[in-house]
N, CA and C atoms as an extended XYZ file, in Angstrom:
249
Properties=species:S:1:pos:R:3:atomname:S:1:resname:S:1:resid:I:1 pbc="F F F"
N       211.845     -102.115       15.236 N   GLU     1
C       210.661     -102.932       15.458 CA  GLU     1
C       209.403     -102.060       15.406 C   GLU     1
N       209.481     -100.912       16.049 N   ILE     2
C       208.333     -100.000       16.047 CA  ILE     2
C       208.065      -99.505       14.633 C   ILE     2
N       209.130      -99.236       13.890 N   TYR     3
C       209.007      -98.783       12.505 CA  TYR     3
C       208.192      -99.790       11.697 C   TYR     3
N       208.541     -101.061       11.791 N   PHE     4
C       207.833     -102.091       11.028 CA  PHE     4
C       206.388     -102.250       11.502 C   PHE     4
N       206.153     -102.065       12.782 N   LYS     5
C       204.775     -102.123       13.292 CA  LYS     5
C       203.943     -100.975       12.722 C   LYS     5
N       204.575      -99.810       12.618 N   LEU     6
C       203.873      -98.670       12.022 CA  LEU     6
C       203.533      -98.938       10.560 C   LEU     6
N       204.477      -99.528        9.828 N   LEU     7
C       204.205      -99.869        8.425 CA  LEU     7
C       203.060     -100.862        8.322 C   LEU     7
N       203.074     -101.866        9.179 N   GLU     8
C       201.987     -102.861        9.180 CA  GLU     8
C       200.642     -102.225        9.504 C   GLU     8
N       200.667     -101.152       10.297 N   ALA     9
C       199.430     -100.458       10.665 CA  ALA     9
C       198.967      -99.506        9.570 C   ALA     9
N       199.752      -99.424        8.481 N   GLY    10
C       199.341      -98.586        7.358 CA  GLY    10
C       199.896      -97.177        7.369 C   GLY    10
N       200.820      -96.893        8.278 N   VAL    11
C       201.437      -95.567        8.320 CA  VAL    11
C       202.385      -95.442        7.121 C   VAL    11
N       202.369      -94.309        6.454 N   ALA    12
C       203.241      -94.077        5.301 CA  ALA    12
C       204.699      -94.162        5.726 C   ALA    12
N       205.550      -94.709        4.835 N   LYS    13
C       206.974      -94.885        5.149 CA  LYS    13
C       207.630      -93.581        5.579 C   LYS    13
N       207.313      -92.492        4.862 N   GLU    14
C       207.965      -91.225        5.182 CA  GLU    14
C       207.570      -90.700        6.555 C   GLU    14
N       206.395      -91.079        7.036 N   CYS    15
C       205.973      -90.683        8.383 CA  CYS    15
C       206.545      -91.629        9.432 C   CYS    15
N       206.553      -92.910        9.125 N   ALA    16
C       207.073      -93.904       10.072 CA  ALA    16
C       208.559      -93.680       10.332 C   ALA    16
N       209.278      -93.167        9.343 N   ARG    17
C       210.721      -92.930        9.513 CA  ARG    17
C       211.034      -91.907       10.590 C   ARG    17
N       210.060      -91.111       10.979 N   ASP    18
C       210.302      -90.096       12.000 CA  ASP    18
C       210.771      -90.691       13.320 C   ASP    18
N       210.492      -91.958       13.573 N   ILE    19
C       210.914      -92.557       14.839 CA  ILE    19
C       212.324      -93.150       14.759 C   ILE    19
N       212.900      -93.218       13.571 N   LEU    20
C       214.247      -93.773       13.410 CA  LEU    20
C       215.299      -92.749       13.814 C   LEU    20
N       216.457      -93.224       14.308 N   PRO    21
C       217.529      -92.273       14.636 CA  PRO    21
C       218.039      -91.587       13.369 C   PRO    21
N       218.579      -90.408       13.528 N   GLY    22
C       219.053      -89.620       12.399 CA  GLY    22
C       220.175      -90.262       11.613 C   GLY    22
N       220.890      -91.181       12.200 N   CYS    23
C       222.027      -91.783       11.506 CA  CYS    23
C       221.631      -93.022       10.703 C   CYS    23
N       220.347      -93.322       10.628 N   THR    24
C       219.892      -94.484        9.875 CA  THR    24
C       220.058      -94.219        8.377 C   THR    24
N       220.650      -95.171        7.675 N   THR    25
C       220.875      -95.024        6.240 CA  THR    25
C       219.555      -95.134        5.490 C   THR    25
N       219.363      -94.231        4.554 N   THR    26
C       218.196      -94.272        3.682 CA  THR    26
C       218.684      -94.316        2.246 C   THR    26
N       218.138      -95.207        1.456 N   VAL    27
C       218.498      -95.316        0.046 CA  VAL    27
C       217.395      -94.668       -0.772 C   VAL    27
N       217.783      -93.749       -1.641 N   LEU    28
C       216.825      -93.064       -2.500 CA  LEU    28
C       217.090      -93.455       -3.948 C   LEU    28
N       216.031      -93.654       -4.699 N   THR    29
C       216.139      -93.950       -6.112 CA  THR    29
C       215.329      -92.902       -6.875 C   THR    29
N       215.948      -92.284       -7.864 N   PHE    30
C       215.294      -91.252       -8.657 CA  PHE    30
C       215.372      -91.613      -10.126 C   PHE    30
N       214.409      -91.153      -10.886 N   ASN    31
C       214.496      -91.256      -12.336 CA  ASN    31
C       213.785      -90.066      -12.948 C   ASN    31
N       214.094      -89.784      -14.185 N   GLY    32
C       213.461      -88.668      -14.867 CA  GLY    32
C       214.081      -88.482      -16.233 C   GLY    32
N       213.468      -87.659      -17.027 N   SER    33
C       214.003      -87.365      -18.357 CA  SER    33
C       215.192      -86.415      -18.217 C   SER    33
N       216.004      -86.345      -19.242 N   LEU    34
C       217.130      -85.415      -19.223 CA  LEU    34
C       216.633      -83.986      -19.050 C   LEU    34
N       215.551      -83.672      -19.702 N   ARG    35
C       214.990      -82.318      -19.569 CA  ARG    35
C       214.624      -82.014      -18.118 C   ARG    35
N       214.027      -82.991      -17.431 N   SER    36
C       213.665      -82.807      -16.026 CA  SER    36
C       214.897      -82.627      -15.146 C   SER    36
N       215.949      -83.422      -15.406 N   TRP    37
C       217.171      -83.301      -14.620 CA  TRP    37
C       217.842      -81.953      -14.854 C   TRP    37
N       217.848      -81.487      -16.095 N   LEU    38
C       218.435      -80.181      -16.376 CA  LEU    38
C       217.652      -79.068      -15.692 C   LEU    38
N       216.336      -79.188      -15.666 N   ALA    39
C       215.510      -78.199      -14.971 CA  ALA    39
C       215.807      -78.232      -13.464 C   ALA    39
N       215.957      -79.437      -12.905 N   PHE    40
C       216.292      -79.596      -11.491 CA  PHE    40
C       217.635      -78.933      -11.183 C   PHE    40
N       218.651      -79.244      -12.009 N   LEU    41
C       219.969      -78.665      -11.790 CA  LEU    41
C       219.943      -77.149      -11.934 C   LEU    41
N       219.165      -76.671      -12.883 N   ASN    42
C       219.058      -75.236      -13.117 CA  ASN    42
C       218.586      -74.498      -11.869 C   ASN    42
N       217.630      -75.080      -11.172 N   VAL    43
C       217.061      -74.440       -9.985 CA  VAL    43
C       217.892      -74.743       -8.736 C   VAL    43
N       218.306      -75.983       -8.573 N   ARG    44
C       218.929      -76.407       -7.320 CA  ARG    44
C       220.430      -76.179       -7.237 C   ARG    44
N       221.084      -75.842       -8.339 N   CYS    45
C       222.505      -75.481       -8.285 CA  CYS    45
C       222.688      -73.977       -8.113 C   CYS    45
N       221.617      -73.246       -8.147 N   ASP    46
C       221.666      -71.803       -7.968 CA  ASP    46
C       222.100      -71.477       -6.534 C   ASP    46
N       222.822      -70.384       -6.352 N   HIS    47
C       223.317      -70.034       -5.024 CA  HIS    47
C       222.196      -69.707       -4.032 C   HIS    47
N       220.979      -69.476       -4.510 N   HIS    48
C       219.844      -69.216       -3.624 CA  HIS    48
C       219.255      -70.497       -3.034 C   HIS    48
N       219.571      -71.644       -3.623 N   ALA    49
C       218.996      -72.914       -3.164 CA  ALA    49
C       219.577      -73.288       -1.798 C   ALA    49
N       218.802      -74.042       -1.039 N   GLN    50
C       219.246      -74.531        0.270 CA  GLN    50
C       220.544      -75.328        0.098 C   GLN    50
N       221.498      -75.102        0.989 N   LYS    51
C       222.826      -75.705        0.852 CA  LYS    51
C       222.767      -77.228        0.747 C   LYS    51
N       221.962      -77.878        1.578 N   GLU    52
C       221.880      -79.338        1.560 CA  GLU    52
C       221.341      -79.850        0.224 C   GLU    52
N       220.367      -79.155       -0.340 N   VAL    53
C       219.812      -79.546       -1.629 CA  VAL    53
C       220.820      -79.275       -2.737 C   VAL    53
N       221.552      -78.189       -2.617 N   ARG    54
C       222.598      -77.865       -3.596 CA  ARG    54
C       223.670      -78.955       -3.625 C   ARG    54
N       224.025      -79.468       -2.464 N   THR    55
C       225.018      -80.548       -2.382 CA  THR    55
C       224.524      -81.794       -3.107 C   THR    55
N       223.260      -82.127       -2.916 N   ILE    56
C       222.672      -83.284       -3.602 CA  ILE    56
C       222.622      -83.031       -5.106 C   ILE    56
N       222.209      -81.827       -5.501 N   ALA    57
C       222.116      -81.490       -6.923 CA  ALA    57
C       223.492      -81.571       -7.584 C   ALA    57
N       224.515      -81.124       -6.900 N   GLU    58
C       225.865      -81.182       -7.465 CA  GLU    58
C       226.313      -82.632       -7.661 C   GLU    58
N       225.988      -83.502       -6.711 N   ALA    59
C       226.330      -84.920       -6.846 CA  ALA    59
C       225.586      -85.544       -8.030 C   ALA    59
N       224.323      -85.177       -8.198 N   ILE    60
C       223.536      -85.684       -9.329 CA  ILE    60
C       224.126      -85.164      -10.642 C   ILE    60
N       224.455      -83.878      -10.685 N   GLY    61
C       225.045      -83.300      -11.888 CA  GLY    61
C       226.359      -83.963      -12.260 C   GLY    61
N       227.188      -84.241      -11.268 N   GLU    62
C       228.469      -84.911      -11.541 CA  GLU    62
C       228.251      -86.316      -12.100 C   GLU    62
N       227.273      -87.022      -11.566 N   GLU    63
C       226.972      -88.371      -12.061 CA  GLU    63
C       226.426      -88.322      -13.485 C   GLU    63
N       225.529      -87.377      -13.751 N   LEU    64
C       224.995      -87.231      -15.101 CA  LEU    64
C       226.102      -86.850      -16.085 C   LEU    64
N       227.015      -85.996      -15.634 N   GLU    65
C       228.125      -85.579      -16.479 CA  GLU    65
C       229.014      -86.777      -16.845 C   GLU    65
N       229.218      -87.690      -15.900 N   LEU    66
C       229.988      -88.904      -16.180 CA  LEU    66
C       229.276      -89.804      -17.185 C   LEU    66
N       227.952      -89.895      -17.057 N   LYS    67
C       227.166      -90.781      -17.917 CA  LYS    67
C       226.924      -90.203      -19.306 C   LYS    67
N       226.872      -88.864      -19.413 N   MET    68
C       226.564      -88.202      -20.684 CA  MET    68
C       227.556      -87.076      -20.959 C   MET    68
N       228.828      -87.413      -21.157 N   PRO    69
C       229.847      -86.367      -21.306 CA  PRO    69
C       229.642      -85.463      -22.519 C   PRO    69
N       229.122      -85.981      -23.617 N   ASN    70
C       228.920      -85.145      -24.809 CA  ASN    70
C       227.919      -84.030      -24.544 C   ASN    70
N       226.828      -84.366      -23.901 N   ILE    71
C       225.800      -83.360      -23.609 CA  ILE    71
C       226.316      -82.354      -22.591 C   ILE    71
N       226.935      -82.865      -21.530 N   PHE    72
C       227.346      -81.983      -20.444 CA  PHE    72
C       228.600      -81.177      -20.761 C   PHE    72
N       229.283      -81.510      -21.852 N   SER    73
C       230.434      -80.694      -22.247 CA  SER    73
C       229.983      -79.376      -22.868 C   SER    73
N       228.719      -79.281      -23.263 N   THR    74
C       228.214      -78.074      -23.918 CA  THR    74
C       227.512      -77.113      -22.960 C   THR    74
N       227.351      -77.506      -21.716 N   ILE    75
C       226.650      -76.647      -20.756 CA  ILE    75
C       227.462      -76.518      -19.476 C   ILE    75
N       227.231      -75.449      -18.759 N   ASN    76
C       227.863      -75.255      -17.457 CA  ASN    76
C       226.775      -75.417      -16.403 C   ASN    76
N       226.451      -76.654      -16.098 N   TRP    77
C       225.341      -76.946      -15.187 CA  TRP    77
C       225.617      -76.482      -13.761 C   TRP    77
N       226.862      -76.313      -13.386 N   ARG    78
C       227.191      -75.921      -12.013 CA  ARG    78
C       226.738      -74.495      -11.689 C   ARG    78
N       226.586      -73.674      -12.697 N   LYS    79
C       226.187      -72.286      -12.491 CA  LYS    79
C       224.683      -72.113      -12.406 C   LYS    79
N       223.908      -73.109      -12.878 N   GLY    80
C       222.464      -72.900      -12.976 CA  GLY    80
C       222.178      -71.892      -14.068 C   GLY    80
N       220.956      -71.520      -14.243 N   MET    81
C       220.573      -70.472      -15.184 CA  MET    81
C       220.980      -70.763      -16.619 C   MET    81
N       220.950      -72.001      -17.063 N   PHE    82
C       221.329      -72.301      -18.444 CA  PHE    82
C       220.143      -72.614      -19.324 C   PHE    82
N       218.942      -72.551      -18.801 N   MET    83
C       217.773      -72.862      -19.609 CA  MET    83
C       217.013      -71.610      -19.941 C   MET    83
C-alpha cells in the first residue's frame, strides 16, 4: 500500500521499491541488439565480474544460445573476451 502511495506521489519505481521486502518478485524486461548482448556477455561473463551479475549474464547467454544456435555455435561466450 505504501509502495503505491509513493508511486502516486511521483516517487520513481526504483526508489519506491526500497520499502518492499527482499523476497518480493520483480519482473525485468530487457532488449538490445545482438552486438549489445555480445558486448554485455563479454564483460559480465568474465571472472572479474560480480558473481550475481555473472549469474544473470550466464542465464541470458544460455537463452540467447537457445534462440540463435547457429551464431552461438561459433563463439565461446562463457569465457568472455571474444570481441
